[in-house]
PQR file of N, CA, C, O and H, with PARSE charges and radii, in Angstrom:
ATOM      1  N   MET A   1      99.488  68.073 229.993 -0.4000 1.5000
ATOM      2  CA  MET A   1      98.412  68.777 230.635 -0.0000 2.0000
ATOM      3  C   MET A   1      98.864  69.216 232.033  0.5500 1.7000
ATOM      4  O   MET A   1      99.347  68.412 232.831 -0.5500 1.4000
ATOM      5  N   LYS A   2      98.701  70.455 232.291 -0.4000 1.5000
ATOM      6  CA  LYS A   2      99.166  70.975 233.570 -0.0000 2.0000
ATOM      7  C   LYS A   2      98.088  70.922 234.651  0.5500 1.7000
ATOM      8  O   LYS A   2      98.407  70.825 235.836 -0.5500 1.4000
ATOM      9  H   LYS A   2      98.309  71.108 231.643  0.4000 1.0000
ATOM     10  N   ASN A   3      96.828  70.985 234.258 -0.4000 1.5000
ATOM     11  CA  ASN A   3      95.728  70.981 235.205 -0.0000 2.0000
ATOM     12  C   ASN A   3      95.334  69.546 235.520  0.5500 1.7000
ATOM     13  O   ASN A   3      95.208  68.730 234.607 -0.5500 1.4000
ATOM     14  H   ASN A   3      96.569  71.065 233.295  0.4000 1.0000
ATOM     15  N   GLU A   4      95.137  69.221 236.800 -0.4000 1.5000
ATOM     16  CA  GLU A   4      94.786  67.848 237.176 -0.0000 2.0000
ATOM     17  C   GLU A   4      93.418  67.429 236.646  0.5500 1.7000
ATOM     18  O   GLU A   4      93.107  66.238 236.638 -0.5500 1.4000
ATOM     19  H   GLU A   4      95.239  69.884 237.542  0.4000 1.0000
ATOM     20  N   PHE A   5      92.593  68.379 236.205 -0.4000 1.5000
ATOM     21  CA  PHE A   5      91.275  68.058 235.683 -0.0000 2.0000
ATOM     22  C   PHE A   5      91.298  67.842 234.166  0.5500 1.7000
ATOM     23  O   PHE A   5      90.301  67.411 233.585 -0.5500 1.4000
ATOM     24  H   PHE A   5      92.845  69.347 236.212  0.4000 1.0000
ATOM     25  N   ASP A   6      92.428  68.139 233.528 -0.4000 1.5000
ATOM     26  CA  ASP A   6      92.571  67.891 232.099 -0.0000 2.0000
ATOM     27  C   ASP A   6      92.799  66.396 231.869  0.5500 1.7000
ATOM     28  O   ASP A   6      93.060  65.644 232.809 -0.5500 1.4000
ATOM     29  H   ASP A   6      93.237  68.489 234.000  0.4000 1.0000
ATOM     30  N   GLY A   7      92.697  65.979 230.605 -0.4000 1.5000
ATOM     31  CA  GLY A   7      92.920  64.573 230.273 -0.0000 2.0000
ATOM     32  C   GLY A   7      94.305  64.110 230.706  0.5500 1.7000
ATOM     33  O   GLY A   7      95.304  64.749 230.378 -0.5500 1.4000
ATOM     34  H   GLY A   7      92.485  66.590 229.842  0.4000 1.0000
ATOM     35  N   GLN A   8      94.368  63.036 231.421 -0.4000 1.5000
ATOM     36  CA  GLN A   8      95.630  62.518 231.937 -0.0000 2.0000
ATOM     37  C   GLN A   8      95.866  61.074 231.503  0.5500 1.7000
ATOM     38  O   GLN A   8      96.710  60.389 232.081 -0.5500 1.4000
ATOM     39  H   GLN A   8      93.556  62.517 231.688  0.4000 1.0000
ATOM     40  N   THR A   9      95.138  60.603 230.498 -0.4000 1.5000
ATOM     41  CA  THR A   9      95.184  59.202 230.082 -0.0000 2.0000
ATOM     42  C   THR A   9      96.595  58.696 229.847  0.5500 1.7000
ATOM     43  O   THR A   9      96.939  57.603 230.297 -0.5500 1.4000
ATOM     44  H   THR A   9      94.452  61.159 230.028  0.4000 1.0000
ATOM     45  N   PHE A  10      97.416  59.464 229.154 -0.4000 1.5000
ATOM     46  CA  PHE A  10      98.759  59.015 228.802 -0.0000 2.0000
ATOM     47  C   PHE A  10      99.855  59.741 229.572  0.5500 1.7000
ATOM     48  O   PHE A  10     101.015  59.730 229.160 -0.5500 1.4000
ATOM     49  H   PHE A  10      97.137  60.352 228.789  0.4000 1.0000
ATOM     50  N   LYS A  11      99.501  60.364 230.671 -0.4000 1.5000
ATOM     51  CA  LYS A  11     100.458  61.154 231.448 -0.0000 2.0000
ATOM     52  C   LYS A  11     101.703  60.352 231.834  0.5500 1.7000
ATOM     53  O   LYS A  11     102.817  60.867 231.746 -0.5500 1.4000
ATOM     54  H   LYS A  11      98.559  60.373 231.006  0.4000 1.0000
ATOM     55  N   ASN A  12     101.531  59.129 232.249 -0.4000 1.5000
ATOM     56  CA  ASN A  12     102.656  58.314 232.697 -0.0000 2.0000
ATOM     57  C   ASN A  12     103.192  57.389 231.603  0.5500 1.7000
ATOM     58  O   ASN A  12     103.947  56.463 231.897 -0.5500 1.4000
ATOM     59  H   ASN A  12     100.626  58.710 232.320  0.4000 1.0000
ATOM     60  N   LYS A  13     102.814  57.627 230.357 -0.4000 1.5000
ATOM     61  CA  LYS A  13     103.226  56.770 229.247 -0.0000 2.0000
ATOM     62  C   LYS A  13     104.280  57.419 228.352  0.5500 1.7000
ATOM     63  O   LYS A  13     104.611  56.858 227.308 -0.5500 1.4000
ATOM     64  H   LYS A  13     102.200  58.380 230.118  0.4000 1.0000
ATOM     65  N   ILE A  14     104.807  58.559 228.716 -0.4000 1.5000
ATOM     66  CA  ILE A  14     105.800  59.249 227.886 -0.0000 2.0000
ATOM     67  C   ILE A  14     107.013  58.347 227.698  0.5500 1.7000
ATOM     68  O   ILE A  14     107.615  57.877 228.664 -0.5500 1.4000
ATOM     69  H   ILE A  14     104.538  59.015 229.565  0.4000 1.0000
ATOM     70  N   GLY A  15     107.359  58.115 226.434 -0.4000 1.5000
ATOM     71  CA  GLY A  15     108.507  57.279 226.117 -0.0000 2.0000
ATOM     72  C   GLY A  15     108.215  55.790 226.081  0.5500 1.7000
ATOM     73  O   GLY A  15     109.126  54.992 225.857 -0.5500 1.4000
ATOM     74  H   GLY A  15     106.871  58.496 225.650  0.4000 1.0000
ATOM     75  N   THR A  16     106.963  55.395 226.297 -0.4000 1.5000
ATOM     76  CA  THR A  16     106.609  53.977 226.242 -0.0000 2.0000
ATOM     77  C   THR A  16     105.596  53.723 225.133  0.5500 1.7000
ATOM     78  O   THR A  16     104.889  54.635 224.705 -0.5500 1.4000
ATOM     79  H   THR A  16     106.223  56.042 226.479  0.4000 1.0000
ATOM     80  N   ALA A  17     105.533  52.488 224.677 -0.4000 1.5000
ATOM     81  CA  ALA A  17     104.580  52.109 223.630 -0.0000 2.0000
ATOM     82  C   ALA A  17     103.160  52.096 224.196  0.5500 1.7000
ATOM     83  O   ALA A  17     102.937  51.608 225.304 -0.5500 1.4000
ATOM     84  H   ALA A  17     106.107  51.747 225.025  0.4000 1.0000
ATOM     85  N   VAL A  18     102.210  52.625 223.445 -0.4000 1.5000
ATOM     86  CA  VAL A  18     100.808  52.604 223.869 -0.0000 2.0000
ATOM     87  C   VAL A  18      99.946  51.799 222.897  0.5500 1.7000
ATOM     88  O   VAL A  18      98.764  51.574 223.156 -0.5500 1.4000
ATOM     89  H   VAL A  18     102.391  53.021 222.545  0.4000 1.0000
ATOM     90  N   LEU A  19     100.532  51.364 221.781 -0.4000 1.5000
ATOM     91  CA  LEU A  19      99.838  50.535 220.807 -0.0000 2.0000
ATOM     92  C   LEU A  19     100.522  49.177 220.722  0.5500 1.7000
ATOM     93  O   LEU A  19     101.725  49.073 220.960 -0.5500 1.4000
ATOM     94  H   LEU A  19     101.492  51.547 221.570  0.4000 1.0000
ATOM     95  N   PRO A  20      99.769  48.138 220.386 -0.5600 1.5000
ATOM     96  CA  PRO A  20     100.420  46.843 220.178  0.2800 2.0000
ATOM     97  C   PRO A  20     101.335  46.915 218.957  0.5500 1.7000
ATOM     98  O   PRO A  20     101.115  47.744 218.074 -0.5500 1.4000
ATOM     99  N   PRO A  21     102.348  46.066 218.893 -0.5600 1.5000
ATOM    100  CA  PRO A  21     103.338  46.132 217.809  0.2800 2.0000
ATOM    101  C   PRO A  21     102.774  45.974 216.403  0.5500 1.7000
ATOM    102  O   PRO A  21     103.393  46.432 215.443 -0.5500 1.4000
ATOM    103  N   PHE A  22     101.607  45.334 216.257 -0.4000 1.5000
ATOM    104  CA  PHE A  22     101.056  45.127 214.918 -0.0000 2.0000
ATOM    105  C   PHE A  22     100.299  46.344 214.385  0.5500 1.7000
ATOM    106  O   PHE A  22      99.838  46.323 213.243 -0.5500 1.4000
ATOM    107  H   PHE A  22     101.104  44.962 217.037  0.4000 1.0000
ATOM    108  N   LEU A  23     100.164  47.390 215.177 -0.4000 1.5000
ATOM    109  CA  LEU A  23      99.517  48.621 214.736 -0.0000 2.0000
ATOM    110  C   LEU A  23     100.544  49.718 214.550  0.5500 1.7000
ATOM    111  O   LEU A  23     101.543  49.777 215.266 -0.5500 1.4000
ATOM    112  H   LEU A  23     100.539  47.407 216.103  0.4000 1.0000
ATOM    113  N   SER A  24     100.293  50.586 213.585 -0.4000 1.5000
ATOM    114  CA  SER A  24     101.154  51.749 213.397 -0.0000 2.0000
ATOM    115  C   SER A  24     100.278  52.939 213.032  0.5500 1.7000
ATOM    116  O   SER A  24      99.146  52.777 212.578 -0.5500 1.4000
ATOM    117  H   SER A  24      99.482  50.538 213.003  0.4000 1.0000
ATOM    118  N   ILE A  25     100.806  54.111 213.232 -0.4000 1.5000
ATOM    119  CA  ILE A  25     100.087  55.349 212.921 -0.0000 2.0000
ATOM    120  C   ILE A  25     100.885  56.101 211.870  0.5500 1.7000
ATOM    121  O   ILE A  25     102.102  56.246 211.986 -0.5500 1.4000
ATOM    122  H   ILE A  25     101.726  54.242 213.601  0.4000 1.0000
ATOM    123  N   THR A  26     100.197  56.572 210.855 -0.4000 1.5000
ATOM    124  CA  THR A  26     100.819  57.378 209.819 -0.0000 2.0000
ATOM    125  C   THR A  26     100.087  58.700 209.735  0.5500 1.7000
ATOM    126  O   THR A  26      98.859  58.731 209.655 -0.5500 1.4000
ATOM    127  H   THR A  26      99.208  56.454 210.762  0.4000 1.0000
ATOM    128  N   MET A  27     100.829  59.784 209.753 -0.4000 1.5000
ATOM    129  CA  MET A  27     100.261  61.122 209.579 -0.0000 2.0000
ATOM    130  C   MET A  27     100.822  61.659 208.274  0.5500 1.7000
ATOM    131  O   MET A  27     102.025  61.887 208.154 -0.5500 1.4000
ATOM    132  H   MET A  27     101.826  59.758 209.818  0.4000 1.0000
ATOM    133  N   ASP A  28      99.948  61.858 207.300 -0.4000 1.5000
ATOM    134  CA  ASP A  28     100.404  62.286 205.982 -0.0000 2.0000
ATOM    135  C   ASP A  28      99.578  63.475 205.496  0.5500 1.7000
ATOM    136  O   ASP A  28      98.562  63.286 204.826 -0.5500 1.4000
ATOM    137  H   ASP A  28      98.971  61.672 207.398  0.4000 1.0000
ATOM    138  N   PRO A  29      99.998  64.689 205.823 -0.5600 1.5000
ATOM    139  CA  PRO A  29      99.246  65.879 205.417  0.2800 2.0000
ATOM    140  C   PRO A  29      99.311  66.148 203.918  0.5500 1.7000
ATOM    141  O   PRO A  29      98.653  67.066 203.429 -0.5500 1.4000
ATOM    142  N   THR A  30     100.091  65.364 203.184 -0.4000 1.5000
ATOM    143  CA  THR A  30     100.182  65.565 201.738 -0.0000 2.0000
ATOM    144  C   THR A  30      99.070  64.830 200.988  0.5500 1.7000
ATOM    145  O   THR A  30      98.947  64.988 199.773 -0.5500 1.4000
ATOM    146  H   THR A  30     100.625  64.617 203.582  0.4000 1.0000
ATOM    147  N   ARG A  31      98.261  64.032 201.686 -0.4000 1.5000
ATOM    148  CA  ARG A  31      97.187  63.280 201.035 -0.0000 2.0000
ATOM    149  C   ARG A  31      95.855  63.997 201.202  0.5500 1.7000
ATOM    150  O   ARG A  31      95.464  64.340 202.318 -0.5500 1.4000
ATOM    151  H   ARG A  31      98.362  63.904 202.672  0.4000 1.0000
ATOM    152  N   LYS A  32      95.164  64.220 200.096 -0.4000 1.5000
ATOM    153  CA  LYS A  32      93.833  64.837 200.132 -0.0000 2.0000
ATOM    154  C   LYS A  32      92.737  63.800 200.270  0.5500 1.7000
ATOM    155  O   LYS A  32      91.677  64.079 200.830 -0.5500 1.4000
ATOM    156  H   LYS A  32      95.482  63.940 199.190  0.4000 1.0000
ATOM    157  N   ASN A  33      92.993  62.591 199.757 -0.4000 1.5000
ATOM    158  CA  ASN A  33      91.984  61.532 199.741 -0.0000 2.0000
ATOM    159  C   ASN A  33      92.577  60.218 200.230  0.5500 1.7000
ATOM    160  O   ASN A  33      93.751  59.920 200.007 -0.5500 1.4000
ATOM    161  H   ASN A  33      93.855  62.364 199.303  0.4000 1.0000
ATOM    162  N   VAL A  34      91.729  59.437 200.907 -0.4000 1.5000
ATOM    163  CA  VAL A  34      92.096  58.090 201.325 -0.0000 2.0000
ATOM    164  C   VAL A  34      90.931  57.186 200.962  0.5500 1.7000
ATOM    165  O   VAL A  34      89.807  57.412 201.409 -0.5500 1.4000
ATOM    166  H   VAL A  34      90.775  59.679 201.088  0.4000 1.0000
ATOM    167  N   ALA A  35      91.183  56.185 200.171 -0.4000 1.5000
ATOM    168  CA  ALA A  35      90.154  55.235 199.721 -0.0000 2.0000
ATOM    169  C   ALA A  35      88.976  55.969 199.083  0.5500 1.7000
ATOM    170  O   ALA A  35      87.826  55.566 199.250 -0.5500 1.4000
ATOM    171  H   ALA A  35      92.096  56.000 199.808  0.4000 1.0000
ATOM    172  N   GLY A  36      89.265  57.049 198.350 -0.4000 1.5000
ATOM    173  CA  GLY A  36      88.227  57.794 197.647 -0.0000 2.0000
ATOM    174  C   GLY A  36      87.482  58.818 198.483  0.5500 1.7000
ATOM    175  O   GLY A  36      86.618  59.527 197.966 -0.5500 1.4000
ATOM    176  H   GLY A  36      90.199  57.377 198.214  0.4000 1.0000
ATOM    177  N   ALA A  37      87.804  58.907 199.773 -0.4000 1.5000
ATOM    178  CA  ALA A  37      87.132  59.875 200.654 -0.0000 2.0000
ATOM    179  C   ALA A  37      88.074  61.033 200.958  0.5500 1.7000
ATOM    180  O   ALA A  37      89.248  60.824 201.260 -0.5500 1.4000
ATOM    181  H   ALA A  37      88.505  58.332 200.193  0.4000 1.0000
ATOM    182  N   GLU A  38      87.554  62.252 200.876 -0.4000 1.5000
ATOM    183  CA  GLU A  38      88.351  63.430 201.211 -0.0000 2.0000
ATOM    184  C   GLU A  38      88.580  63.463 202.715  0.5500 1.7000
ATOM    185  O   GLU A  38      87.667  63.199 203.497 -0.5500 1.4000
ATOM    186  H   GLU A  38      86.600  62.422 200.631  0.4000 1.0000
ATOM    187  N   VAL A  39      89.800  63.787 203.111 -0.4000 1.5000
ATOM    188  CA  VAL A  39      90.153  63.811 204.533 -0.0000 2.0000
ATOM    189  C   VAL A  39      90.522  65.214 204.997  0.5500 1.7000
ATOM    190  O   VAL A  39      90.913  66.055 204.188 -0.5500 1.4000
ATOM    191  H   VAL A  39      90.542  64.001 202.476  0.4000 1.0000
ATOM    192  N   ASN A  40      90.401  65.463 206.283 -0.4000 1.5000
ATOM    193  CA  ASN A  40      90.800  66.744 206.874 -0.0000 2.0000
ATOM    194  C   ASN A  40      92.300  66.738 207.133  0.5500 1.7000
ATOM    195  O   ASN A  40      92.893  65.676 207.324 -0.5500 1.4000
ATOM    196  H   ASN A  40      90.083  64.780 206.940  0.4000 1.0000
ATOM    197  N   GLY A  41      92.905  67.890 207.140 -0.4000 1.5000
ATOM    198  CA  GLY A  41      94.301  68.017 207.521 -0.0000 2.0000
ATOM    199  C   GLY A  41      95.273  68.145 206.374  0.5500 1.7000
ATOM    200  O   GLY A  41      96.481  68.172 206.612 -0.5500 1.4000
ATOM    201  H   GLY A  41      92.424  68.753 206.985  0.4000 1.0000
ATOM    202  N   PHE A  42      94.807  68.226 205.140 -0.4000 1.5000
ATOM    203  CA  PHE A  42      95.711  68.367 204.003 -0.0000 2.0000
ATOM    204  C   PHE A  42      96.352  69.745 203.992  0.5500 1.7000
ATOM    205  O   PHE A  42      95.674  70.750 204.205 -0.5500 1.4000
ATOM    206  H   PHE A  42      93.826  68.204 204.947  0.4000 1.0000
ATOM    207  N   TYR A  43      97.661  69.796 203.745 -0.4000 1.5000
ATOM    208  CA  TYR A  43      98.356  71.063 203.499 -0.0000 2.0000
ATOM    209  C   TYR A  43      99.668  70.783 202.772  0.5500 1.7000
ATOM    210  O   TYR A  43     100.255  69.711 202.916 -0.5500 1.4000
ATOM    211  H   TYR A  43      98.212  68.979 203.572  0.4000 1.0000
ATOM    212  N   LYS A  44     100.113  71.754 201.998 -0.4000 1.5000
ATOM    213  CA  LYS A  44     101.392  71.629 201.292 -0.0000 2.0000
ATOM    214  C   LYS A  44     102.530  72.197 202.129  0.5500 1.7000
ATOM    215  O   LYS A  44     103.640  71.666 202.124 -0.5500 1.4000
ATOM    216  H   LYS A  44      99.635  72.625 201.881  0.4000 1.0000
ATOM    217  N   PHE A  45     102.243  73.294 202.857 -0.4000 1.5000
ATOM    218  CA  PHE A  45     103.232  73.945 203.705 -0.0000 2.0000
ATOM    219  C   PHE A  45     102.567  74.324 205.023  0.5500 1.7000
ATOM    220  O   PHE A  45     101.394  74.698 205.042 -0.5500 1.4000
ATOM    221  H   PHE A  45     101.341  73.726 202.861  0.4000 1.0000
ATOM    222  N   ASP A  46     103.311  74.229 206.128 -0.4000 1.5000
ATOM    223  CA  ASP A  46     102.750  74.620 207.418 -0.0000 2.0000
ATOM    224  C   ASP A  46     102.822  76.136 207.593  0.5500 1.7000
ATOM    225  O   ASP A  46     103.236  76.851 206.681 -0.5500 1.4000
ATOM    226  H   ASP A  46     104.264  73.926 206.113  0.4000 1.0000
ATOM    227  N   ASP A  47     102.420  76.621 208.761 -0.4000 1.5000
ATOM    228  CA  ASP A  47     102.373  78.063 209.023 -0.0000 2.0000
ATOM    229  C   ASP A  47     103.739  78.735 208.978  0.5500 1.7000
ATOM    230  O   ASP A  47     103.826  79.956 208.847 -0.5500 1.4000
ATOM    231  H   ASP A  47     102.083  76.040 209.502  0.4000 1.0000
ATOM    232  N   GLU A  48     104.809  77.947 209.087 -0.4000 1.5000
ATOM    233  CA  GLU A  48     106.161  78.502 209.046 -0.0000 2.0000
ATOM    234  C   GLU A  48     106.817  78.309 207.686  0.5500 1.7000
ATOM    235  O   GLU A  48     107.999  78.608 207.516 -0.5500 1.4000
ATOM    236  H   GLU A  48     104.739  76.955 209.194  0.4000 1.0000
ATOM    237  N   GLY A  49     106.050  77.808 206.712 -0.4000 1.5000
ATOM    238  CA  GLY A  49     106.567  77.634 205.368 -0.0000 2.0000
ATOM    239  C   GLY A  49     107.336  76.340 205.134  0.5500 1.7000
ATOM    240  O   GLY A  49     107.978  76.178 204.096 -0.5500 1.4000
ATOM    241  H   GLY A  49     105.089  77.566 206.850  0.4000 1.0000
ATOM    242  N   VAL A  50     107.277  75.416 206.094 -0.4000 1.5000
ATOM    243  CA  VAL A  50     107.960  74.131 205.961 -0.0000 2.0000
ATOM    244  C   VAL A  50     107.074  73.181 205.161  0.5500 1.7000
ATOM    245  O   VAL A  50     105.880  73.054 205.433 -0.5500 1.4000
ATOM    246  H   VAL A  50     106.756  75.547 206.938  0.4000 1.0000
ATOM    247  N   ALA A  51     107.665  72.520 204.180 -0.4000 1.5000
ATOM    248  CA  ALA A  51     106.899  71.586 203.336 -0.0000 2.0000
ATOM    249  C   ALA A  51     106.358  70.425 204.167  0.5500 1.7000
ATOM    250  O   ALA A  51     107.045  69.894 205.039 -0.5500 1.4000
ATOM    251  H   ALA A  51     108.635  72.623 203.959  0.4000 1.0000
ATOM    252  N   ALA A  52     105.117  70.042 203.881 -0.4000 1.5000
ATOM    253  CA  ALA A  52     104.489  68.921 204.566 -0.0000 2.0000
ATOM    254  C   ALA A  52     105.226  67.632 204.228  0.5500 1.7000
ATOM    255  O   ALA A  52     105.759  67.480 203.129 -0.5500 1.4000
ATOM    256  H   ALA A  52     104.559  70.473 203.172  0.4000 1.0000
ATOM    257  N   GLN A  53     105.252  66.704 205.183 -0.4000 1.5000
ATOM    258  CA  GLN A  53     105.866  65.424 204.927 -0.0000 2.0000
ATOM    259  C   GLN A  53     105.178  64.328 205.731  0.5500 1.7000
ATOM    260  O   GLN A  53     104.577  64.590 206.773 -0.5500 1.4000
ATOM    261  H   GLN A  53     104.820  66.827 206.076  0.4000 1.0000
ATOM    262  N   LYS A  54     105.271  63.118 205.242 -0.4000 1.5000
ATOM    263  CA  LYS A  54     104.662  61.964 205.872 -0.0000 2.0000
ATOM    264  C   LYS A  54     105.473  61.549 207.098  0.5500 1.7000
ATOM    265  O   LYS A  54     106.702  61.499 207.044 -0.5500 1.4000
ATOM    266  H   LYS A  54     105.758  62.905 204.395  0.4000 1.0000
ATOM    267  N   LEU A  55     104.781  61.247 208.213 -0.4000 1.5000
ATOM    268  CA  LEU A  55     105.413  60.781 209.439 -0.0000 2.0000
ATOM    269  C   LEU A  55     104.815  59.438 209.809  0.5500 1.7000
ATOM    270  O   LEU A  55     103.609  59.230 209.679 -0.5500 1.4000
ATOM    271  H   LEU A  55     103.782  61.287 208.256  0.4000 1.0000
ATOM    272  N   MET A  56     105.665  58.523 210.273 -0.4000 1.5000
ATOM    273  CA  MET A  56     105.187  57.216 210.707 -0.0000 2.0000
ATOM    274  C   MET A  56     105.712  56.922 212.098  0.5500 1.7000
ATOM    275  O   MET A  56     106.856  57.232 212.430 -0.5500 1.4000
ATOM    276  H   MET A  56     106.645  58.693 210.378  0.4000 1.0000
ATOM    277  N   TRP A  57     104.852  56.317 212.905 -0.4000 1.5000
ATOM    278  CA  TRP A  57     105.262  55.916 214.254 -0.0000 2.0000
ATOM    279  C   TRP A  57     105.131  54.436 214.386  0.5500 1.7000
ATOM    280  O   TRP A  57     105.424  53.882 215.446 -0.5500 1.4000
ATOM    281  H   TRP A  57     103.923  56.065 212.636  0.4000 1.0000
TER
END
């Protein structure tokens, strides 16, 4: 964020852990449903034609 009035919560956290080690984040645009509920963000290919893939942090 370039403007000082924009969200700055993680401004000084670049390159550092912000979650405890027992938590992880998974972004999987290839999944339409999770636990029987439809989720937002599903796609097979992005705007540049690259196939969607699962990412884990």
